[in-house]
C-alpha positions in Angstrom: 38.7 -20.3 4.6 38.5 -21.7 1.0 36.9 -25.1 2.6 34.1 -22.6 4.1 33.8 -21.1 0.5 33.3 -24.5 -0.8 30.5 -25.7 1.7 28.6 -22.5 0.6 28.9 -23.1 -3.1 27.8 -27.0 -2.7 25.0 -25.9 -0.2 23.8 -23.2 -2.5 23.6 -25.9 -5.5 21.7 -28.4 -3.2 19.4 -25.6 -1.9 18.6 -24.9 -5.5 18.2 -28.0 -6.6 15.9 -29.1 -3.9 12.3 -29.0 -4.9 10.0 -27.1 -3.0 12.5 -24.2 -1.9 12.2 -21.7 -4.8 8.3 -22.5 -4.8 8.0 -21.4 -1.1 10.6 -18.8 -1.3 10.3 -17.3 -4.8 7.4 -18.3 -6.8 4.5 -18.5 -4.2 5.3 -14.6 -3.0 5.0 -13.4 -6.5 1.9 -15.1 -7.3 0.4 -13.9 -3.9 1.8 -10.5 -5.3 -0.2 -11.0 -8.5 -3.3 -11.7 -6.6 -3.0 -8.9 -4.7 -3.0 -6.6 -7.6 -6.1 -8.0 -9.1 -7.7 -7.6 -5.6 -6.5 -4.1 -4.8 -6.2 -2.1 -7.8 -9.9 -1.1 -7.9 -9.6 -0.1 -4.1 -6.5 2.0 -4.9 -8.2 3.7 -7.7 -11.2 4.4 -6.0 -9.0 6.1 -3.4 -7.3 8.4 -6.0 -8.7 12.1 -5.8 -10.8 12.6 -8.9 -12.6 15.7 -10.2 -16.3 15.5 -10.5 -17.4 15.8 -14.1 -20.3 17.6 -14.5 -22.2 19.4 -17.3 -23.0 23.0 -16.9 -25.4 25.2 -19.2 -23.8 28.0 -20.0 -24.9 30.7 -17.8 -26.2 33.9 -19.2 -24.2 37.4 -19.5 -26.0 39.4 -16.9 -24.4 40.5 -13.5 -25.6 36.8 -11.7 -24.4 35.0 -14.8 -20.9 36.7 -14.7 -20.7 36.0 -10.8 -21.4 32.2 -11.7 -19.3 32.1 -14.3 -16.5 33.5 -11.8 -17.3 30.9 -9.3 -17.3 28.0 -11.7 -13.6 29.4 -12.9 -12.6 29.3 -9.4 -13.9 25.8 -8.1 -13.2 23.9 -11.7 -11.6 23.4 -15.0 -13.4 23.3 -18.1 -13.3 21.1 -21.3 -14.7 21.4 -24.7 -17.4 19.3 -25.3 -17.1 16.5 -28.0 -21.1 17.0 -28.9 -21.2 20.4 -29.5 -20.7 22.2 -26.4 -18.7 25.2 -26.4 -15.1 25.4 -25.1 -14.6 28.1 -22.3 -11.9 30.5 -22.8 -11.6 31.8 -19.7 -8.3 32.4 -18.3 -9.4 31.8 -14.7 -10.7 28.2 -15.5 -7.6 27.5 -17.6 -5.0 28.8 -15.0 -6.7 26.6 -12.4 -4.6 23.8 -11.0 -6.4 20.4 -12.4 -5.2 18.6 -9.4 -6.7 21.1 -7.0 -10.1 21.6 -9.0 -13.1 20.2 -7.8 -15.0 20.1 -10.8 -14.4 18.8 -14.6 -16.9 21.1 -16.2 -18.4 20.6 -19.9 -20.6 23.3 -21.1 -23.1 23.1 -23.2 -26.1 25.6 -24.4 -29.3 24.4 -23.4 -30.8 21.7 -20.7 -31.8 19.4 -23.2 -28.4 19.4 -24.4 -27.2 19.0 -20.9 -29.8 16.0 -20.1 -28.7 14.4 -23.4 -25.1 14.4 -22.6 -25.6 13.1 -19.0 -27.4 10.1 -20.3 -25.3 9.2 -23.2 -22.2 9.1 -20.9 -23.7 6.8 -18.1 -21.6 4.0 -19.4 -18.1 5.6 -19.4 -15.6 4.9 -16.9 -16.4 8.3 -15.2 -19.5 9.4 -16.2 -21.2 12.7 -15.6 -22.7 13.0 -12.1 -25.1 15.4 -13.6 -25.7 18.7 -14.7 -26.0 22.3 -13.2 -28.5 25.1 -14.9 -28.6 28.8 -13.4 -32.3 29.8 -12.7 -33.0 33.4 -11.2 -29.4 33.7 -10.1 -29.1 30.6 -8.2 -27.8 26.9 -9.6 -30.2 23.9 -9.6 -28.5 20.9 -9.8 -29.9 17.5 -11.4 -27.9 14.3 -10.5 -28.3 10.8 -11.6 -31.0 8.8 -9.5 -29.3 6.9 -6.6 -30.6 3.4 -8.1 -28.6 4.1 -11.2 -25.5 5.5 -9.9 -22.2 3.9 -8.2 -20.8 4.4 -5.0 -18.1 6.8 -6.7 -20.9 8.9 -8.5 -22.8 9.2 -5.4 -19.8 10.6 -3.7 -19.5 13.0 -6.7 -23.0 14.0 -6.4 -22.8 14.9 -2.9 -19.4 16.8 -3.4 -21.5 18.7 -6.6 -24.4 19.7 -4.4 -22.2 20.8 -1.4 -20.5 23.4 -4.0 -23.8 24.7 -5.6 -24.8 25.1 -1.9 -21.9 26.8 -0.9 -22.4 29.2 -3.7 -26.0 29.5 -3.1 -25.3 30.7 0.4 -22.9 33.0 -0.8 -25.5 34.8 -2.9 -28.1 34.8 -0.1 -25.3 36.5 1.9 -24.9 39.0 -0.7 -28.3 39.8 -1.0 -28.9 40.3 2.7 -25.8 42.4 3.1 -27.2 44.2 -0.2 -30.8 44.9 2.2 -29.2 45.8 5.7 -25.7 47.5 4.2 -25.8 48.6 0.9 -23.0 50.6 1.2 -20.6 47.8 2.1 -21.0 46.6 -1.6 -19.0 49.6 -2.8 -15.9 48.5 -0.6 -13.7 46.7 -2.8 -12.3 44.7 0.0 -15.7 43.1 0.8 -16.5 42.4 -2.9 -13.3 40.6 -3.1 -14.0 38.7 0.3 -17.3 37.7 -1.2 -15.6 36.4 -4.1 -12.8 34.3 -3.1 -13.2 30.8 -1.6 -12.3 30.5 2.0 -9.4 28.8 2.7 -10.0 27.6 6.2 -7.7 24.2 5.8 -4.4 23.6 4.8 -3.1 20.6 2.9 -0.2 19.2 4.2 1.9 15.9 3.3 3.0 14.1 6.4 5.4 11.5 4.3 8.0 11.9 1.7 5.8 9.8 -0.9 2.0 9.2 -1.1 1.0 6.0 0.3 -1.6 3.9 -0.8 -4.3 2.8 1.3 -3.4 -1.2 0.5 0.2 -0.9 0.7 0.1 -2.4 4.2 -1.0 -5.6 2.7 2.0 -6.0 0.6 4.1 -5.2 3.8 2.6 -8.3 5.6 2.9 -10.3 2.5 6.9 -9.5 2.8 6.7 -10.6 6.4 5.1 -14.3 5.2 7.7 -14.4 2.1 10.6 -14.0 4.5 9.1 -16.5 7.0 8.6 -18.7 4.4 12.6 -18.6 3.9 12.6 -20.8 6.8 12.2 -23.8 4.8 15.7 -23.2 3.5 17.3 -23.6 6.9 15.2 -26.7 7.5 16.4 -28.5 4.7 20.0 -27.0 5.0 19.9 -28.2 8.6 18.9 -31.6 7.6 21.8 -32.1 5.1 24.1 -31.5 8.0 22.8 -34.2 10.0 25.1 -37.5 9.5 22.3 -39.7 10.4 20.1 -38.6 7.8 21.9 -37.4 4.6 25.1 -39.0 3.4 26.4 -35.3 2.7 26.1 -34.8 6.6 27.9 -38.1 7.1 30.8 -37.0 4.5 30.9 -33.5 6.5 31.0 -34.8 10.1 34.2 -37.1 9.2 35.7 -34.2 7.1 38.8 -32.1 7.9 36.4 -28.9 8.4 35.2 -28.1 11.9 31.7 -28.5 12.5 31.2 -25.1 13.5 32.7 -23.9 10.3 30.6 -26.3 8.4 27.2 -24.8 10.2 28.5 -21.2 9.5 28.7 -21.9 5.7 25.7 -23.7 5.6 23.8 -20.6 7.2 25.4 -18.3 5.1 24.3 -20.0 2.0 20.8 -20.3 3.4 21.1 -16.6 4.0 21.9 -15.9 0.4 19.2 -18.1 -0.9 16.6 -16.4 1.3 18.0 -13.0 0.9 18.3 -13.1 -3.2 14.4 -14.4 -3.5 13.5 -11.7 -1.3 15.0 -9.3 -3.4 13.4 -10.6 -6.5 9.8 -10.1 -4.8 10.9 -6.7 -3.7 11.9 -5.7 -7.3 8.7 -6.9 -8.5 6.6 -5.2 -6.0 8.5 -1.9 -6.2 8.9 -1.7 -10.2 6.3 -3.8 -11.5 3.4 -3.6 -9.0 4.7 0.1 -8.1 4.4 -0.3 -4.6 5.8 2.8 -2.5 8.2 2.4 0.0 8.5 5.8 0.6 11.8 6.3 -1.3 13.6 4.3 1.2 15.0 1.1 -1.0 18.3 1.1 0.6 16.4 0.9 4.2 14.1 -2.0 2.7 17.0 -4.0 1.7 18.5 -3.7 5.1 15.2 -5.1 6.6 15.1 -7.7 4.0 18.7 -8.8 4.7 17.8 -9.1 8.6 14.7 -10.6 7.6 16.5 -13.0 5.8 18.5 -14.1 8.8 15.7 -14.3 10.8 14.2 -16.8 8.6 17.3 -18.9 8.5 17.2 -19.0 12.2 13.7 -19.8 12.5 14.1 -22.8 10.4 17.3 -23.9 11.8 15.2 -23.7 15.1 12.4 -25.8 13.9 14.9 -28.5 12.2 16.7 -28.9 15.4 13.5 -30.4 17.0 14.2 -34.2 17.5 12.2 -37.1 16.3 9.9 -35.3 14.3 10.2 -36.1 10.4 11.1 -33.4 7.8 7.4 -33.1 6.6 6.4 -32.6 9.9 9.1 -29.5 10.6 7.8 -28.1 7.2 4.2 -28.2 8.7 5.3 -26.7 11.8 6.8 -23.8 10.0 3.8 -23.6 7.9 1.6 -23.1 10.8 3.7 -20.8 12.2 4.0 -18.5 9.4 0.3 -18.8 8.8 -0.6 -17.8 12.1 1.8 -15.0 12.6 0.7 -13.7 9.6 -2.7 -13.6 10.6 -1.7 -11.1 13.5 0.1 -9.2 11.0 -3.1 -8.4 8.9 -2.4 -10.5 5.8 -5.6 -12.0 5.2 -8.1 -8.9 4.5 -9.4 -5.9 6.0 -10.8 -7.9 9.2 -7.8 -9.1 9.7 -5.8 -6.0 9.4 -8.2 -4.4 11.8 -7.8 -7.4 14.2 -3.7 -6.8 14.0 -4.4 -2.8 14.9 -6.7 -3.6 18.0 -4.0 -6.1 19.2 -1.3 -3.6 18.6 -3.4 -1.4 20.6 -4.6 -3.1 23.3 -1.8 -5.9 23.9 1.5 -4.5 22.3 3.5 -7.0 23.9 2.2 -9.5 21.3 3.7 -7.6 18.6 7.3 -7.8 20.3 7.0 -12.0 19.8 5.4 -11.9 16.2 8.3 -11.8 13.4 5.8 -11.5 10.7 4.4 -8.1 12.4 7.9 -6.9 13.3 8.9 -7.3 9.3 5.8 -5.7 8.5 5.8 -2.9 10.6 9.4 -2.3 9.8 8.4 -1.3 6.1 5.6 0.6 7.6 8.2 2.5 9.6 10.4 3.7 6.7 7.2 5.0 4.5 5.2 6.8 7.4 8.2 8.0 9.3 10.7 10.6 8.6 13.2 9.5 11.4 15.1 5.8 11.6 14.5 5.5 15.0 11.2 3.3 14.8 12.8 1.4 12.1 16.0 0.6 14.5 13.4 -0.5 17.3 12.2 -3.0 14.8 15.5 -4.3 13.6 17.0 -4.6 17.1 13.8 -7.0 18.0 14.2 -8.8 15.1 18.1 -9.3 15.6 16.9 -10.8 19.2 14.8 -13.1 17.8 17.2 -14.4 15.4 19.8 -14.5 18.3 17.2 -16.4 20.4 16.4 -18.8 17.2 20.0 -19.7 16.6 20.9 -20.5 20.4 18.0 -22.7 20.5 19.3 -24.5 17.4 22.6 -24.7 18.4 21.6 -26.0 22.2 19.1 -28.8 20.5 22.0 -29.9 18.1 24.5 -30.4 20.6 22.4 -33.1 22.8 22.0 -35.0 19.8 24.0 -38.3 19.7 24.5 -41.0 17.1 25.2 -44.6 17.6 26.8 -44.6 14.4 27.4 -43.1 11.0 
């Protein structure tokens, strides 16, 4: 046991001192994570639900104006305008939940003020999409032209038009009801139903935490980062071979058995891989703010098995005879990049390709370690059961066993004329 601990210690020292080990297992994933942040931050921001900023000319105090004001208080929240608009003091607007409100309303006194305010804020990060004025009891909507509007502004303009059309249809219904059955308007229940937004859908949250749209790319990144840990296994197993390194020659004639030496080396490789992956995970979790569904403990279990899988993959490649170490590293790089392609790492087209393959030929996912690692993280984020996770972990364990068996079979066939 003492000799094995010594083997683990000195193997760790040799691995850390080896050029390229920390670059591929630690530096590269961190750099790629930072690149992903720069690429996907705007996408995540656009995916967030934001209220539509709109300017409203204060409605008159007659019956139509009061009804329209009540409608605005229901669908939006109001704020004071810095350029002289009035601050809405209606409690209905203040009590509305800002997160569930469709409109962020700024009130002004005249239509000219509304036009000026919209134009003056065109360059804001979130500009006004337009303004609304009540004429003859119906709202008229004026929005930014399509040539001047960004994609988010165009969506906001559509939302604003849809909301105001809903009010116009409601008022049309009231007018028709007054013409056909005036007595119905004396019923408080009818009036209440006409003034209440119809709740035809119910918002539910399927996951414990709201997932980000681009989070799957980070899961695929973790799959690639884990498999690049196979370079640790390649280097460590090369150091064990007595015809390649002096360290391997000394161990071959030493007192410790070859099996214990191999076991100590594999443990050291796993420690290096797992530590580097934990650093990458911590960077994604606490710096990049990637949500893993609150399942950090389960994520560490995935990383632990992924590290062992990467070590086994590296050992299997390292045991291939008659290929120099650089060639074996090239094989590993090719395998990892090819596997990451079908895990959807390289952008939206490859993610769609990965989804299509999973749907049409699901058996291919079973032999892709990068996909299994990525989907394991996916399962802890999107599912409230551990059954999918256990399935992915079982497949990863089988892959690990197969790679280790291939390594042992290949190493047992190798003979050396002399040391």
